[in-house]
All heavy atoms as TSV, in Angstrom:
chain	resi	resn	atom	element	x	y	z
A	1	MET	N	N	52.448	15.540	-66.447
A	1	MET	CA	C	51.469	16.345	-65.758
A	1	MET	C	C	50.848	17.388	-66.692
A	1	MET	O	O	50.046	18.186	-66.241
A	1	MET	CB	C	52.118	17.070	-64.572
A	1	MET	CG	C	52.712	16.167	-63.524
A	1	MET	SD	S	51.496	15.443	-62.429
A	1	MET	CE	C	50.910	16.824	-61.538
A	2	ARG	N	N	51.217	17.354	-67.958
A	2	ARG	CA	C	50.637	18.324	-68.874
A	2	ARG	C	C	49.175	17.975	-69.146
A	2	ARG	O	O	48.810	16.816	-69.286
A	2	ARG	CB	C	51.386	18.329	-70.202
A	2	ARG	CG	C	52.745	18.918	-70.066
A	2	ARG	CD	C	53.382	19.034	-71.403
A	2	ARG	NE	N	54.721	19.561	-71.206
A	2	ARG	CZ	C	55.481	19.972	-72.169
A	2	ARG	NH1	N	55.067	19.911	-73.415
A	2	ARG	NH2	N	56.676	20.444	-71.910
A	3	ARG	N	N	48.377	19.008	-69.210
A	3	ARG	CA	C	46.951	18.903	-69.503
A	3	ARG	C	C	46.202	18.007	-68.516
A	3	ARG	O	O	45.191	17.411	-68.865
A	3	ARG	CB	C	46.728	18.409	-70.926
A	3	ARG	CG	C	47.242	19.382	-71.969
A	3	ARG	CD	C	46.902	18.900	-73.364
A	3	ARG	NE	N	47.831	19.450	-74.307
A	3	ARG	CZ	C	48.963	18.841	-74.677
A	3	ARG	NH1	N	49.276	17.674	-74.222
A	3	ARG	NH2	N	49.763	19.424	-75.539
A	4	LEU	N	N	46.696	17.902	-67.316
A	4	LEU	CA	C	46.019	17.076	-66.305
A	4	LEU	C	C	44.657	17.666	-65.965
A	4	LEU	O	O	43.664	16.946	-65.895
A	4	LEU	CB	C	46.875	16.978	-65.048
A	4	LEU	CG	C	46.257	16.172	-63.898
A	4	LEU	CD1	C	46.077	14.729	-64.318
A	4	LEU	CD2	C	47.121	16.265	-62.661
A	5	LEU	N	N	44.595	18.974	-65.799
A	5	LEU	CA	C	43.322	19.619	-65.473
A	5	LEU	C	C	42.318	19.421	-66.602
A	5	LEU	O	O	41.148	19.129	-66.356
A	5	LEU	CB	C	43.534	21.112	-65.209
A	5	LEU	CG	C	42.262	21.901	-64.897
A	5	LEU	CD1	C	41.615	21.386	-63.622
A	5	LEU	CD2	C	42.571	23.378	-64.781
A	6	ALA	N	N	42.745	19.561	-67.833
A	6	ALA	CA	C	41.839	19.415	-68.973
A	6	ALA	C	C	41.287	17.993	-69.053
A	6	ALA	O	O	40.093	17.791	-69.301
A	6	ALA	CB	C	42.558	19.777	-70.270
A	7	ARG	N	N	42.152	16.988	-68.844
A	7	ARG	CA	C	41.680	15.597	-68.887
A	7	ARG	C	C	40.693	15.314	-67.770
A	7	ARG	O	O	39.651	14.693	-67.980
A	7	ARG	CB	C	42.860	14.632	-68.782
A	7	ARG	CG	C	43.449	14.277	-70.116
A	7	ARG	CD	C	44.452	13.181	-69.954
A	7	ARG	NE	N	45.525	13.681	-69.063
A	7	ARG	CZ	C	46.347	12.914	-68.367
A	7	ARG	NH1	N	46.254	11.614	-68.440
A	7	ARG	NH2	N	47.275	13.444	-67.599
A	8	ARG	N	N	41.016	15.758	-66.578
A	8	ARG	CA	C	40.134	15.490	-65.437
A	8	ARG	C	C	38.830	16.269	-65.570
A	8	ARG	O	O	37.777	15.786	-65.204
A	8	ARG	CB	C	40.829	15.835	-64.127
A	8	ARG	CG	C	42.120	15.073	-63.975
A	8	ARG	CD	C	42.411	14.315	-62.772
A	8	ARG	NE	N	41.513	14.309	-61.671
A	8	ARG	CZ	C	41.056	13.185	-61.150
A	8	ARG	NH1	N	41.389	12.034	-61.685
A	8	ARG	NH2	N	40.293	13.206	-60.100
A	9	MET	N	N	38.922	17.490	-66.116
A	9	MET	CA	C	37.720	18.295	-66.306
A	9	MET	C	C	36.782	17.632	-67.311
A	9	MET	O	O	35.569	17.578	-67.102
A	9	MET	CB	C	38.097	19.687	-66.800
A	9	MET	CG	C	36.918	20.606	-66.973
A	9	MET	SD	S	36.236	21.166	-65.429
A	9	MET	CE	C	37.504	22.309	-64.947
A	10	LYS	N	N	37.319	17.100	-68.388
A	10	LYS	CA	C	36.498	16.427	-69.388
A	10	LYS	C	C	35.803	15.217	-68.763
A	10	LYS	O	O	34.606	15.005	-68.959
A	10	LYS	CB	C	37.371	15.971	-70.555
A	10	LYS	CG	C	36.590	15.422	-71.730
A	10	LYS	CD	C	37.480	14.851	-72.824
A	10	LYS	CE	C	38.425	15.884	-73.372
A	10	LYS	NZ	N	39.233	15.355	-74.485
A	11	PHE	N	N	36.521	14.444	-67.995
A	11	PHE	CA	C	35.952	13.278	-67.324
A	11	PHE	C	C	34.834	13.692	-66.374
A	11	PHE	O	O	33.745	13.110	-66.371
A	11	PHE	CB	C	37.051	12.522	-66.565
A	11	PHE	CG	C	36.537	11.413	-65.705
A	11	PHE	CD1	C	36.127	10.222	-66.266
A	11	PHE	CD2	C	36.458	11.566	-64.324
A	11	PHE	CE1	C	35.654	9.194	-65.476
A	11	PHE	CE2	C	35.986	10.558	-63.524
A	11	PHE	CZ	C	35.584	9.355	-64.100
A	12	HIS	N	N	35.074	14.718	-65.571
A	12	HIS	CA	C	34.079	15.138	-64.593
A	12	HIS	C	C	32.876	15.803	-65.247
A	12	HIS	O	O	31.745	15.656	-64.757
A	12	HIS	CB	C	34.712	16.073	-63.558
A	12	HIS	CG	C	35.565	15.336	-62.585
A	12	HIS	ND1	N	36.934	15.455	-62.582
A	12	HIS	CD2	C	35.262	14.455	-61.618
A	12	HIS	CE1	C	37.427	14.674	-61.640
A	12	HIS	NE2	N	36.428	14.055	-61.036
A	13	LEU	N	N	33.073	16.515	-66.349
A	13	LEU	CA	C	31.941	17.109	-67.047
A	13	LEU	C	C	31.021	16.037	-67.619
A	13	LEU	O	O	29.799	16.124	-67.482
A	13	LEU	CB	C	32.416	18.049	-68.151
A	13	LEU	CG	C	32.871	19.423	-67.705
A	13	LEU	CD1	C	33.450	20.196	-68.880
A	13	LEU	CD2	C	31.728	20.192	-67.085
A	14	PHE	N	N	31.583	15.053	-68.273
A	14	PHE	CA	C	30.756	13.973	-68.814
A	14	PHE	C	C	30.066	13.198	-67.692
A	14	PHE	O	O	28.892	12.854	-67.783
A	14	PHE	CB	C	31.592	13.013	-69.676
A	14	PHE	CG	C	31.936	13.570	-71.014
A	14	PHE	CD1	C	33.245	13.607	-71.436
A	14	PHE	CD2	C	30.957	14.064	-71.853
A	14	PHE	CE1	C	33.574	14.124	-72.674
A	14	PHE	CE2	C	31.266	14.578	-73.098
A	14	PHE	CZ	C	32.586	14.612	-73.511
A	15	GLY	N	N	30.791	12.932	-66.630
A	15	GLY	CA	C	30.194	12.221	-65.492
A	15	GLY	C	C	29.054	13.000	-64.867
A	15	GLY	O	O	27.989	12.450	-64.583
A	16	ALA	N	N	29.242	14.291	-64.670
A	16	ALA	CA	C	28.191	15.122	-64.082
A	16	ALA	C	C	26.985	15.200	-65.001
A	16	ALA	O	O	25.836	15.175	-64.546
A	16	ALA	CB	C	28.733	16.517	-63.809
A	17	PHE	N	N	27.214	15.289	-66.304
A	17	PHE	CA	C	26.105	15.328	-67.251
A	17	PHE	C	C	25.274	14.052	-67.183
A	17	PHE	O	O	24.043	14.104	-67.090
A	17	PHE	CB	C	26.637	15.541	-68.679
A	17	PHE	CG	C	25.565	15.486	-69.715
A	17	PHE	CD1	C	24.698	16.552	-69.878
A	17	PHE	CD2	C	25.417	14.369	-70.517
A	17	PHE	CE1	C	23.695	16.501	-70.836
A	17	PHE	CE2	C	24.421	14.312	-71.474
A	17	PHE	CZ	C	23.559	15.376	-71.632
A	18	PHE	N	N	25.926	12.909	-67.213
A	18	PHE	CA	C	25.188	11.642	-67.202
A	18	PHE	C	C	24.491	11.405	-65.861
A	18	PHE	O	O	23.381	10.876	-65.816
A	18	PHE	CB	C	26.105	10.475	-67.559
A	18	PHE	CG	C	26.460	10.453	-69.014
A	18	PHE	CD1	C	27.775	10.548	-69.415
A	18	PHE	CD2	C	25.474	10.370	-69.980
A	18	PHE	CE1	C	28.107	10.544	-70.755
A	18	PHE	CE2	C	25.790	10.362	-71.331
A	18	PHE	CZ	C	27.118	10.462	-71.722
A	19	ILE	N	N	25.110	11.808	-64.780
A	19	ILE	CA	C	24.460	11.657	-63.470
A	19	ILE	C	C	23.239	12.563	-63.372
A	19	ILE	O	O	22.189	12.153	-62.877
A	19	ILE	CB	C	25.466	11.935	-62.342
A	19	ILE	CG1	C	26.456	10.773	-62.247
A	19	ILE	CG2	C	24.753	12.138	-61.017
A	19	ILE	CD1	C	27.580	10.995	-61.281
A	20	SER	N	N	23.337	13.794	-63.875
A	20	SER	CA	C	22.190	14.707	-63.810
A	20	SER	C	C	21.051	14.225	-64.710
A	20	SER	O	O	19.882	14.318	-64.335
A	20	SER	CB	C	22.600	16.120	-64.186
A	20	SER	OG	O	23.035	16.172	-65.521
A	21	VAL	N	N	21.360	13.699	-65.888
A	21	VAL	CA	C	20.316	13.144	-66.760
A	21	VAL	C	C	19.666	11.934	-66.091
A	21	VAL	O	O	18.450	11.764	-66.139
A	21	VAL	CB	C	20.890	12.782	-68.142
A	21	VAL	CG1	C	19.910	11.956	-68.953
A	21	VAL	CG2	C	21.261	14.043	-68.903
A	22	GLY	N	N	20.459	11.112	-65.452
A	22	GLY	CA	C	19.915	9.954	-64.748
A	22	GLY	C	C	19.005	10.351	-63.600
A	22	GLY	O	O	17.927	9.771	-63.410
A	23	CYS	N	N	19.407	11.361	-62.830
A	23	CYS	CA	C	18.569	11.835	-61.724
A	23	CYS	C	C	17.268	12.430	-62.245
A	23	CYS	O	O	16.201	12.218	-61.659
A	23	CYS	CB	C	19.315	12.856	-60.884
A	23	CYS	SG	S	20.628	12.135	-59.893
A	24	ALA	N	N	17.338	13.175	-63.332
A	24	ALA	CA	C	16.129	13.762	-63.911
A	24	ALA	C	C	15.183	12.671	-64.392
A	24	ALA	O	O	13.965	12.751	-64.187
A	24	ALA	CB	C	16.490	14.688	-65.062
A	25	ALA	N	N	15.718	11.627	-65.009
A	25	ALA	CA	C	14.873	10.527	-65.481
A	25	ALA	C	C	14.257	9.772	-64.306
A	25	ALA	O	O	13.078	9.411	-64.341
A	25	ALA	CB	C	15.690	9.574	-66.351
A	26	LEU	N	N	15.044	9.541	-63.260
A	26	LEU	CA	C	14.493	8.865	-62.083
A	26	LEU	C	C	13.383	9.684	-61.442
A	26	LEU	O	O	12.356	9.126	-61.035
A	26	LEU	CB	C	15.603	8.614	-61.058
A	26	LEU	CG	C	16.522	7.447	-61.349
A	26	LEU	CD1	C	17.665	7.411	-60.346
A	26	LEU	CD2	C	15.752	6.149	-61.307
A	27	TYR	N	N	13.543	10.991	-61.362
A	27	TYR	CA	C	12.503	11.834	-60.781
A	27	TYR	C	C	11.245	11.812	-61.644
A	27	TYR	O	O	10.133	11.698	-61.132
A	27	TYR	CB	C	12.996	13.268	-60.623
A	27	TYR	CG	C	11.947	14.158	-60.009
A	27	TYR	CD1	C	11.755	14.179	-58.641
A	27	TYR	CD2	C	11.125	14.952	-60.803
A	27	TYR	CE1	C	10.777	14.966	-58.072
A	27	TYR	CE2	C	10.149	15.744	-60.242
A	27	TYR	CZ	C	9.975	15.748	-58.876
A	27	TYR	OH	O	8.999	16.518	-58.319
A	28	LYS	N	N	11.438	11.919	-62.963
A	28	LYS	CA	C	10.281	11.945	-63.864
A	28	LYS	C	C	9.481	10.661	-63.762
A	28	LYS	O	O	8.255	10.698	-63.618
A	28	LYS	CB	C	10.734	12.166	-65.297
A	28	LYS	CG	C	9.573	12.141	-66.292
A	28	LYS	CD	C	10.033	12.442	-67.676
A	28	LYS	CE	C	8.985	12.299	-68.734
A	28	LYS	NZ	N	7.675	12.790	-68.434
A	29	PHE	N	N	10.148	9.524	-63.845
A	29	PHE	CA	C	9.420	8.260	-63.859
A	29	PHE	C	C	9.132	7.720	-62.467
A	29	PHE	O	O	8.244	6.888	-62.302
A	29	PHE	CB	C	10.197	7.221	-64.676
A	29	PHE	CG	C	10.300	7.597	-66.124
A	29	PHE	CD1	C	11.516	7.933	-66.678
A	29	PHE	CD2	C	9.177	7.650	-66.918
A	29	PHE	CE1	C	11.617	8.292	-68.009
A	29	PHE	CE2	C	9.254	8.011	-68.246
A	29	PHE	CZ	C	10.486	8.332	-68.801
A	30	GLY	N	N	9.849	8.182	-61.458
A	30	GLY	CA	C	9.622	7.695	-60.106
A	30	GLY	C	C	8.698	8.554	-59.278
A	30	GLY	O	O	8.061	8.072	-58.348
A	31	VAL	N	N	8.599	9.861	-59.624
A	31	VAL	CA	C	7.789	10.779	-58.819
A	31	VAL	C	C	6.716	11.468	-59.656
A	31	VAL	O	O	5.531	11.433	-59.307
A	31	VAL	CB	C	8.689	11.839	-58.139
A	31	VAL	CG1	C	7.862	12.848	-57.380
A	31	VAL	CG2	C	9.694	11.177	-57.216
A	32	ALA	N	N	7.118	12.121	-60.737
A	32	ALA	CA	C	6.188	12.964	-61.483
A	32	ALA	C	C	5.077	12.163	-62.166
A	32	ALA	O	O	3.905	12.534	-62.077
A	32	ALA	CB	C	6.950	13.792	-62.510
A	33	GLU	N	N	5.425	11.106	-62.854
A	33	GLU	CA	C	4.405	10.327	-63.568
A	33	GLU	C	C	3.420	9.647	-62.611
A	33	GLU	O	O	2.215	9.698	-62.850
A	33	GLU	CB	C	5.063	9.298	-64.490
A	33	GLU	CG	C	5.798	9.920	-65.655
A	33	GLU	CD	C	4.904	10.710	-66.592
A	33	GLU	OE1	O	3.735	10.291	-66.801
A	33	GLU	OE2	O	5.347	11.737	-67.096
A	34	PRO	N	N	3.869	8.996	-61.512
A	34	PRO	CA	C	2.877	8.434	-60.580
A	34	PRO	C	C	1.988	9.513	-59.962
A	34	PRO	O	O	0.796	9.283	-59.727
A	34	PRO	CB	C	3.732	7.763	-59.509
A	34	PRO	CG	C	5.009	7.456	-60.173
A	34	PRO	CD	C	5.221	8.550	-61.159
A	35	ARG	N	N	2.539	10.692	-59.721
A	35	ARG	CA	C	1.743	11.786	-59.167
A	35	ARG	C	C	0.680	12.233	-60.161
A	35	ARG	O	O	-0.467	12.476	-59.794
A	35	ARG	CB	C	2.663	12.945	-58.807
A	35	ARG	CG	C	1.991	14.036	-58.028
A	35	ARG	CD	C	2.976	15.090	-57.631
A	35	ARG	NE	N	3.886	14.597	-56.608
A	35	ARG	CZ	C	4.953	15.233	-56.181
A	35	ARG	NH1	N	5.282	16.400	-56.707
A	35	ARG	NH2	N	5.712	14.726	-55.245
A	36	LYS	N	N	1.043	12.332	-61.438
A	36	LYS	CA	C	0.073	12.704	-62.469
A	36	LYS	C	C	-1.041	11.668	-62.564
A	36	LYS	O	O	-2.214	12.021	-62.698
A	36	LYS	CB	C	0.756	12.819	-63.835
A	36	LYS	CG	C	1.598	14.034	-64.009
A	36	LYS	CD	C	2.205	14.021	-65.399
A	36	LYS	CE	C	3.245	15.071	-65.566
A	36	LYS	NZ	N	3.891	15.001	-66.885
A	37	ARG	N	N	-0.666	10.382	-62.500
A	37	ARG	CA	C	-1.686	9.326	-62.560
A	37	ARG	C	C	-2.613	9.385	-61.355
A	37	ARG	O	O	-3.821	9.176	-61.485
A	37	ARG	CB	C	-1.022	7.956	-62.649
A	37	ARG	CG	C	-0.504	7.626	-64.023
A	37	ARG	CD	C	-0.164	6.158	-64.160
A	37	ARG	NE	N	0.847	5.712	-63.220
A	37	ARG	CZ	C	2.157	5.771	-63.430
A	37	ARG	NH1	N	2.611	6.252	-64.562
A	37	ARG	NH2	N	3.004	5.340	-62.522
A	38	ALA	N	N	-2.073	9.680	-60.172
A	38	ALA	CA	C	-2.893	9.758	-58.967
A	38	ALA	C	C	-3.875	10.924	-59.056
A	38	ALA	O	O	-5.052	10.777	-58.688
A	38	ALA	CB	C	-2.005	9.905	-57.735
A	39	TYR	N	N	-3.416	12.071	-59.540
A	39	TYR	CA	C	-4.321	13.208	-59.709
A	39	TYR	C	C	-5.398	12.894	-60.740
A	39	TYR	O	O	-6.570	13.230	-60.538
A	39	TYR	CB	C	-3.558	14.464	-60.127
A	39	TYR	CG	C	-2.987	15.227	-58.971
A	39	TYR	CD1	C	-1.632	15.215	-58.695
A	39	TYR	CD2	C	-3.817	15.987	-58.152
A	39	TYR	CE1	C	-1.106	15.924	-57.640
A	39	TYR	CE2	C	-3.307	16.706	-57.087
A	39	TYR	CZ	C	-1.948	16.669	-56.834
A	39	TYR	OH	O	-1.432	17.367	-55.787
A	40	ALA	N	N	-5.022	12.288	-61.845
A	40	ALA	CA	C	-6.005	11.950	-62.880
A	40	ALA	C	C	-7.047	10.978	-62.335
A	40	ALA	O	O	-8.247	11.127	-62.602
A	40	ALA	CB	C	-5.302	11.361	-64.098
A	41	GLU	N	N	-6.621	9.998	-61.570
A	41	GLU	CA	C	-7.548	9.026	-60.981
A	41	GLU	C	C	-8.479	9.695	-59.971
A	41	GLU	O	O	-9.664	9.382	-59.921
A	41	GLU	CB	C	-6.760	7.901	-60.306
A	41	GLU	CG	C	-7.605	6.791	-59.758
A	41	GLU	CD	C	-8.359	6.036	-60.837
A	41	GLU	OE1	O	-7.830	5.919	-61.962
A	41	GLU	OE2	O	-9.483	5.570	-60.560
A	42	PHE	N	N	-7.947	10.624	-59.180
A	42	PHE	CA	C	-8.771	11.312	-58.187
A	42	PHE	C	C	-9.841	12.157	-58.868
A	42	PHE	O	O	-11.015	12.103	-58.499
A	42	PHE	CB	C	-7.901	12.195	-57.293
A	42	PHE	CG	C	-8.686	13.032	-56.332
A	42	PHE	CD1	C	-9.214	12.474	-55.190
A	42	PHE	CD2	C	-8.900	14.384	-56.576
A	42	PHE	CE1	C	-9.941	13.236	-54.288
A	42	PHE	CE2	C	-9.623	15.148	-55.689
A	42	PHE	CZ	C	-10.148	14.582	-54.544
A	43	TYR	N	N	-9.447	12.930	-59.870
A	43	TYR	CA	C	-10.400	13.832	-60.509
A	43	TYR	C	C	-11.308	13.133	-61.511
A	43	TYR	O	O	-12.254	13.745	-62.002
A	43	TYR	CB	C	-9.671	14.999	-61.177
A	43	TYR	CG	C	-9.238	16.024	-60.164
A	43	TYR	CD1	C	-7.901	16.184	-59.841
A	43	TYR	CD2	C	-10.175	16.799	-59.505
A	43	TYR	CE1	C	-7.504	17.114	-58.897
A	43	TYR	CE2	C	-9.792	17.725	-58.555
A	43	TYR	CZ	C	-8.454	17.875	-58.255
A	43	TYR	OH	O	-8.079	18.788	-57.313
A	44	LYS	N	N	-11.053	11.877	-61.819
A	44	LYS	CA	C	-11.929	11.135	-62.715
A	44	LYS	C	C	-13.316	10.969	-62.086
A	44	LYS	O	O	-14.330	11.053	-62.774
A	44	LYS	CB	C	-11.326	9.759	-63.010
A	44	LYS	CG	C	-12.027	9.014	-64.111
A	44	LYS	CD	C	-11.418	7.642	-64.306
A	44	LYS	CE	C	-9.965	7.774	-64.743
A	44	LYS	NZ	N	-9.339	6.473	-64.992
A	45	ASN	N	N	-13.380	10.717	-60.781
A	45	ASN	CA	C	-14.650	10.484	-60.107
A	45	ASN	C	C	-14.989	11.571	-59.090
A	45	ASN	O	O	-15.860	11.380	-58.246
A	45	ASN	CB	C	-14.598	9.134	-59.380
A	45	ASN	CG	C	-14.343	8.000	-60.335
A	45	ASN	OD1	O	-14.881	7.965	-61.420
A	45	ASN	ND2	N	-13.485	7.079	-59.932
A	46	TYR	N	N	-14.319	12.712	-59.149
A	46	TYR	CA	C	-14.506	13.768	-58.159
A	46	TYR	C	C	-15.748	14.588	-58.480
A	46	TYR	O	O	-15.951	15.024	-59.605
A	46	TYR	CB	C	-13.280	14.676	-58.140
A	46	TYR	CG	C	-13.365	15.815	-57.158
A	46	TYR	CD1	C	-13.387	15.579	-55.796
A	46	TYR	CD2	C	-13.430	17.122	-57.595
A	46	TYR	CE1	C	-13.463	16.613	-54.883
A	46	TYR	CE2	C	-13.501	18.170	-56.704
A	46	TYR	CZ	C	-13.517	17.908	-55.347
A	46	TYR	OH	O	-13.590	18.941	-54.456
A	47	ASP	N	N	-16.588	14.799	-57.482
A	47	ASP	CA	C	-17.781	15.618	-57.630
A	47	ASP	C	C	-17.646	16.814	-56.691
A	47	ASP	O	O	-17.791	16.671	-55.472
A	47	ASP	CB	C	-19.024	14.799	-57.280
A	47	ASP	CG	C	-20.304	15.575	-57.484
A	47	ASP	OD1	O	-20.275	16.610	-58.170
A	47	ASP	OD2	O	-21.343	15.134	-56.954
A	48	PRO	N	N	-17.354	17.994	-57.226
A	48	PRO	CA	C	-17.122	19.144	-56.356
A	48	PRO	C	C	-18.366	19.571	-55.567
A	48	PRO	O	O	-18.261	20.041	-54.439
A	48	PRO	CB	C	-16.662	20.248	-57.301
A	48	PRO	CG	C	-17.044	19.811	-58.657
A	48	PRO	CD	C	-17.144	18.336	-58.626
A	49	MET	N	N	-19.536	19.406	-56.138
A	49	MET	CA	C	-20.754	19.794	-55.419
A	49	MET	C	C	-20.996	18.880	-54.221
A	49	MET	O	O	-21.417	19.327	-53.149
A	49	MET	CB	C	-21.959	19.788	-56.360
A	49	MET	CG	C	-21.934	20.920	-57.352
A	49	MET	SD	S	-21.728	22.549	-56.593
A	49	MET	CE	C	-23.234	22.714	-55.677
A	50	LYS	N	N	-20.721	17.608	-54.381
A	50	LYS	CA	C	-20.869	16.670	-53.267
A	50	LYS	C	C	-19.880	17.022	-52.152
A	50	LYS	O	O	-20.233	17.013	-50.965
A	50	LYS	CB	C	-20.631	15.246	-53.765
A	50	LYS	CG	C	-20.776	14.190	-52.719
A	50	LYS	CD	C	-20.514	12.815	-53.320
A	50	LYS	CE	C	-20.400	11.773	-52.254
A	50	LYS	NZ	N	-19.988	10.483	-52.793
A	51	ASP	N	N	-18.672	17.362	-52.526
A	51	ASP	CA	C	-17.648	17.757	-51.554
A	51	ASP	C	C	-18.039	19.062	-50.856
A	51	ASP	O	O	-17.873	19.204	-49.645
A	51	ASP	CB	C	-16.302	17.900	-52.260
A	51	ASP	CG	C	-15.129	17.854	-51.316
A	51	ASP	OD1	O	-15.249	17.215	-50.254
A	51	ASP	OD2	O	-14.088	18.461	-51.642
A	52	PHE	N	N	-18.579	20.009	-51.635
A	52	PHE	CA	C	-19.027	21.272	-51.064
A	52	PHE	C	C	-20.146	21.043	-50.053
A	52	PHE	O	O	-20.139	21.618	-48.964
A	52	PHE	CB	C	-19.499	22.205	-52.177
A	52	PHE	CG	C	-20.188	23.436	-51.663
A	52	PHE	CD1	C	-19.462	24.451	-51.074
A	52	PHE	CD2	C	-21.560	23.564	-51.767
A	52	PHE	CE1	C	-20.100	25.592	-50.599
A	52	PHE	CE2	C	-22.204	24.691	-51.294
A	52	PHE	CZ	C	-21.473	25.702	-50.713
A	53	GLU	N	N	-21.102	20.212	-50.412
A	53	GLU	CA	C	-22.219	19.942	-49.498
A	53	GLU	C	C	-21.737	19.249	-48.222
A	53	GLU	O	O	-22.245	19.531	-47.134
A	53	GLU	CB	C	-23.296	19.101	-50.191
A	53	GLU	CG	C	-24.037	19.849	-51.278
A	53	GLU	CD	C	-24.768	21.081	-50.776
A	53	GLU	OE1	O	-25.230	21.105	-49.614
A	53	GLU	OE2	O	-24.885	22.034	-51.561
A	54	ALA	N	N	-20.756	18.377	-48.328
A	54	ALA	CA	C	-20.207	17.707	-47.143
A	54	ALA	C	C	-19.501	18.723	-46.243
A	54	ALA	O	O	-19.658	18.686	-45.014
A	54	ALA	CB	C	-19.249	16.603	-47.555
A	55	MET	N	N	-18.736	19.637	-46.827
A	55	MET	CA	C	-18.061	20.664	-46.022
A	55	MET	C	C	-19.069	21.649	-45.444
A	55	MET	O	O	-18.915	22.116	-44.318
A	55	MET	CB	C	-17.015	21.401	-46.865
A	55	MET	CG	C	-15.789	20.572	-47.162
A	55	MET	SD	S	-14.468	21.525	-47.918
A	55	MET	CE	C	-15.032	21.624	-49.593
A	56	ARG	N	N	-20.112	21.939	-46.208
A	56	ARG	CA	C	-21.146	22.836	-45.722
A	56	ARG	C	C	-21.862	22.225	-44.524
A	56	ARG	O	O	-22.146	22.902	-43.539
A	56	ARG	CB	C	-22.130	23.112	-46.853
A	56	ARG	CG	C	-23.213	24.059	-46.511
A	56	ARG	CD	C	-24.146	24.182	-47.686
A	56	ARG	NE	N	-24.826	25.444	-47.663
A	56	ARG	CZ	C	-25.695	25.828	-48.563
A	56	ARG	NH1	N	-25.965	25.033	-49.580
A	56	ARG	NH2	N	-26.291	26.977	-48.470
A	57	ALA	N	N	-22.168	20.937	-44.607
A	57	ALA	CA	C	-22.834	20.247	-43.505
A	57	ALA	C	C	-21.936	20.172	-42.269
A	57	ALA	O	O	-22.428	20.181	-41.144
A	57	ALA	CB	C	-23.243	18.844	-43.949
A	58	ALA	N	N	-20.633	20.132	-42.480
A	58	ALA	CA	C	-19.701	20.080	-41.359
A	58	ALA	C	C	-19.492	21.447	-40.724
A	58	ALA	O	O	-18.894	21.545	-39.651
A	58	ALA	CB	C	-18.357	19.514	-41.822
A	59	GLY	N	N	-19.967	22.523	-41.385
A	59	GLY	CA	C	-19.830	23.856	-40.835
A	59	GLY	C	C	-18.486	24.507	-41.102
A	59	GLY	O	O	-18.039	25.351	-40.334
A	60	VAL	N	N	-17.856	24.146	-42.205
A	60	VAL	CA	C	-16.556	24.691	-42.535
A	60	VAL	C	C	-16.655	26.139	-43.020
A	60	VAL	O	O	-15.805	26.973	-42.688
A	60	VAL	CB	C	-15.877	23.817	-43.635
A	60	VAL	CG1	C	-14.585	24.438	-44.120
A	60	VAL	CG2	C	-15.624	22.423	-43.088
A	61	PHE	N	N	-17.703	26.472	-43.735
A	61	PHE	CA	C	-17.850	27.789	-44.347
A	61	PHE	C	C	-18.655	28.718	-43.442
A	61	PHE	O	O	-19.676	28.342	-42.890
A	61	PHE	CB	C	-18.553	27.678	-45.694
A	61	PHE	CG	C	-17.838	26.758	-46.658
A	61	PHE	CD1	C	-18.456	25.599	-47.119
A	61	PHE	CD2	C	-16.572	27.047	-47.101
A	61	PHE	CE1	C	-17.814	24.777	-48.007
A	61	PHE	CE2	C	-15.928	26.221	-47.982
A	61	PHE	CZ	C	-16.545	25.081	-48.432
A	62	GLU	N	N	-18.217	29.966	-43.370
A	62	GLU	CA	C	-18.968	30.966	-42.610
A	62	GLU	C	C	-20.082	31.569	-43.481
A	62	GLU	O	O	-21.134	31.928	-42.976
A	62	GLU	CB	C	-18.040	32.091	-42.153
A	62	GLU	CG	C	-17.062	31.656	-41.087
A	62	GLU	CD	C	-16.173	32.801	-40.655
A	62	GLU	OE1	O	-16.454	33.957	-40.994
A	62	GLU	OE2	O	-15.185	32.507	-39.966
A	63	SER	N	N	-19.828	31.703	-44.780
A	63	SER	CA	C	-20.792	32.358	-45.656
A	63	SER	C	C	-21.888	31.399	-46.126
A	63	SER	O	O	-22.885	31.836	-46.673
A	63	SER	CB	C	-20.086	32.938	-46.872
A	63	SER	OG	O	-19.454	31.907	-47.605
A	64	ALA	N	N	-21.717	30.114	-45.943
A	64	ALA	CA	C	-22.726	29.133	-46.336
A	64	ALA	C	C	-23.051	28.290	-45.100
A	64	ALA	O	O	-22.422	27.264	-44.853
A	64	ALA	CB	C	-22.200	28.258	-47.467
A	65	PRO	N	N	-24.044	28.716	-44.337
A	65	PRO	CA	C	-24.375	27.986	-43.113
A	65	PRO	C	C	-24.921	26.594	-43.410
A	65	PRO	O	O	-25.491	26.358	-44.465
A	65	PRO	CB	C	-25.438	28.859	-42.429
A	65	PRO	CG	C	-26.014	29.684	-43.515
A	65	PRO	CD	C	-24.931	29.856	-44.537
A	66	PRO	N	N	-24.741	25.660	-42.495
A	66	PRO	CA	C	-25.265	24.307	-42.722
A	66	PRO	C	C	-26.784	24.304	-42.763
A	66	PRO	O	O	-27.447	25.111	-42.141
A	66	PRO	CB	C	-24.752	23.495	-41.520
A	66	PRO	CG	C	-24.162	24.462	-40.581
A	66	PRO	CD	C	-24.045	25.784	-41.236
A	67	LYS	N	N	-27.312	23.392	-43.528
A	67	LYS	CA	C	-28.770	23.275	-43.641
A	67	LYS	C	C	-29.328	22.418	-42.549
A	67	LYS	O	O	-28.803	21.511	-42.066
A	67	LYS	CB	C	-29.143	22.683	-45.001
A	67	LYS	CG	C	-28.899	23.661	-46.118
A	67	LYS	CD	C	-29.396	23.089	-47.421
A	67	LYS	CE	C	-29.242	24.104	-48.531
A	67	LYS	NZ	N	-29.733	23.625	-49.775
């Protein structure tokens, strides 16, 4: 029973490290990168003036009345 805590602690530290690195990699490639690509694709063809005019025509703004 000597050094039982030290052996188990070493095992659990390495296991926790590898699991956390794996979770970080899964999040990066499963969530963050697709989100970045979606934003890039959206803003590639985005026209803010066209969007503003559509919201203005819908009456969203108080300071810019619809034409």
